[in-house]
C-alpha positions in Angstrom: 12.2 -12.8 -7.2 11.7 -9.2 -8.4 12.5 -6.4 -5.9 11.1 -2.9 -5.9 11.8 0.0 -3.6 10.1 3.3 -3.1 8.9 5.8 -0.6 7.8 9.4 -0.1 9.7 12.4 -1.5 11.4 13.4 1.8 12.4 9.8 2.7 10.4 9.6 5.9 8.5 6.5 4.7 10.4 3.9 2.7 9.5 0.5 1.5 11.0 -2.6 -0.1 8.9 -5.3 -1.7 9.7 -8.7 -3.2 7.4 -10.5 -5.7 7.6 -13.3 -8.2 5.2 -11.3 -10.4 6.3 -9.8 -13.7 5.5 -6.1 -13.0 5.0 -5.4 -16.7 1.9 -7.7 -16.4 0.6 -6.1 -13.2 -2.4 -3.8 -13.7 -2.4 -1.3 -10.7 -5.8 -1.0 -9.2 -7.0 2.6 -9.4 -9.5 2.9 -6.5 -12.4 5.2 -7.4 -13.1 6.5 -3.8 -12.7 10.3 -3.4 -9.5 10.0 -1.3 -7.6 7.8 -3.7 -8.8 9.7 -6.8 -7.6 13.0 -5.2 -4.2 11.4 -4.6 -4.0 9.7 -8.0 -3.4 6.4 -6.3 -3.3 3.0 -8.1 -2.3 0.0 -5.9 -0.1 -3.0 -6.5 0.3 -6.0 -4.3 1.1 -9.7 -4.3 -0.5 -12.0 -1.7 2.6 -14.3 -2.0 5.1 -11.4 -1.9 6.9 -9.6 0.9 6.7 -6.0 2.0 8.7 -4.1 4.5 7.8 -0.5 5.4 10.1 1.8 7.4 8.9 5.0 9.0 11.8 7.1 10.2 9.8 9.7 12.2 6.3 8.5 13.3 5.4 12.1 14.2 5.5 12.9 10.5 3.2 10.0 9.6 -0.5 10.4 9.0 -2.5 7.3 9.2 -5.7 8.3 7.5 -8.9 6.1 7.8 -11.2 6.5 4.7 -14.7 5.3 4.3 -15.5 2.4 6.7 -12.3 3.1 8.6 -11.1 -0.5 8.4 -7.9 0.2 6.4 -5.3 2.8 7.3 -3.6 4.8 4.6 0.1 5.9 5.1 0.6 9.5 4.2 3.7 11.5 4.9 2.9 14.7 6.8 6.1 16.4 5.5 5.7 15.9 1.8 2.2 14.6 1.4 2.9 11.4 -0.5 0.4 8.5 -0.1 2.5 5.4 0.1 -0.2 2.8 0.5 -2.7 1.2 2.8 -2.9 -1.6 5.3 -5.4 -3.6 7.2 -4.8 -5.7 10.3 -6.7 -8.8 11.4 -5.9 -11.4 14.0 -2.3 -10.0 14.3 -1.8 -10.3 10.5 -1.1 -7.3 8.4 -2.2 -7.0 4.8 -1.0 -4.1 2.7 -1.0 -2.6 -0.8 1.5 0.0 -2.2 0.6 3.0 -4.3 2.3 2.3 -7.6 3.1 6.0 -7.9 5.5 5.8 -5.0 7.8 3.2 -6.5 11.4 4.5 -7.1 12.6 3.0 -10.3 11.1 3.4 -13.7 8.9 0.3 -13.7 6.5 -0.1 -16.6 3.3 -1.6 -15.1 0.3 -2.6 -17.1 -2.6 -0.2 -17.6 -4.4 0.9 -14.5 -7.6 -1.0 -13.8 -10.5 0.8 -12.0 -11.7 -0.9 -8.8 -14.7 0.1 -6.8 -14.4 -0.9 -3.2 -17.2 1.5 -2.2 -19.7 -0.9 -3.7 -18.5 -3.7 -1.4 -19.6 -4.5 2.1 -17.0 -4.4 4.8 -16.8 -8.2 4.8 -16.3 -8.3 1.0 -13.6 -5.6 1.3 -11.6 -7.5 3.9 -12.0 -10.8 2.1 -10.7 -9.1 -1.1 -7.7 -7.6 0.8 -6.8 -11.0 2.3 -6.8 -12.5 -1.2 -4.9 -9.7 -3.1 -2.8 -7.7 -0.7 0.7 -8.5 0.6 0.3 -10.9 3.5 4.0 -11.0 4.6 4.2 -7.4 5.9 6.5 -5.8 8.3 6.0 -2.2 9.4 8.8 -0.7 11.3 8.3 2.5 13.4 11.6 3.9 14.6 13.2 0.4 14.9 10.1 -1.0 16.6 8.8 -3.7 14.3 5.2 -4.9 13.9 4.5 -8.1 12.1 
């Protein structure tokens, strides 16, 4: 199992992920929506992996809803780093991490452009359920959501 950690610059939002994937073969998905392009975001995920996100101070977290508003994007209010996005359905959280917020020097494959804005809401959520982490824990000040 491969482990990666990361977070925002000020340390308010931190994450740990576990995956059986060889990260050198993972092509981060560079979303072409205006929000992600402006943040330089390219996402990684593993539907069979695990992700834990810890938010130290919820008051310094911005949960931005782009486009259809179905997914929430985690952005630190203090340092402005976009950590990733998540979607919740039937008490199940699905999430993807912005590859630019990973701590160690990981050499991912080349970015691959994705165009979710051409998908219907149902197509988006189906894609997220297939690609995004499905074993996700988000912890707000020691209060855990699963």
